[in-house]
C-alpha positions in Angstrom: -108.6 -86.1 -132.1 -108.1 -82.8 -133.4 -104.4 -81.9 -134.4 -106.0 -78.8 -135.6 -107.1 -80.7 -138.6 -110.7 -81.5 -139.8 -112.0 -85.0 -139.6 -111.1 -87.6 -141.2 -107.5 -86.1 -141.6 -106.9 -85.7 -138.0 -107.4 -89.4 -137.4 -105.2 -90.1 -140.1 -102.7 -88.0 -138.9 -103.0 -89.8 -135.1 -102.6 -93.1 -136.6 -99.6 -91.8 -138.6 -97.9 -90.4 -135.8 -98.4 -93.6 -133.7 -96.8 -95.6 -136.6 -93.8 -93.3 -136.9 -93.4 -94.1 -132.8 -94.2 -97.8 -133.1 -91.4 -98.1 -135.7 -88.7 -96.3 -133.6 -89.6 -99.2 -131.2 -91.2 -97.0 -128.6 -95.0 -97.0 -127.1 -97.2 -94.0 -128.2 -99.0 -92.4 -125.5 -101.7 -90.6 -127.5 -103.7 -88.1 -125.2 -106.9 -86.6 -125.7 -109.9 -85.2 -123.4 -112.5 -87.9 -123.6 -115.7 -87.7 -121.5 -114.3 -84.4 -119.6 -111.3 -86.4 -118.4 -107.7 -86.6 -119.7 -107.1 -89.7 -121.1 -103.5 -91.3 -122.4 -102.7 -94.5 -124.1 -106.0 -94.1 -126.4 -107.3 -97.4 -128.2 -108.3 -97.4 -131.6 -111.9 -97.0 -130.8 -110.6 -93.7 -128.6 -109.0 -92.4 -131.5 -112.1 -92.9 -133.8 -114.3 -91.4 -131.0 -116.7 -89.0 -133.0 -116.0 -85.4 -132.0 -118.9 -82.6 -131.9 
């Protein structure tokens, strides 16, 4: 997860944005490129995936 921020701030931002969306009774569709594929509806493990 980038959000154009360094780790761990980028992961914290991802969780904060997802919480805002959930608090609005919506479902977050966090997206990233993992394993060279576009992925959406990331799990916590996906969000915490180490990026080189």
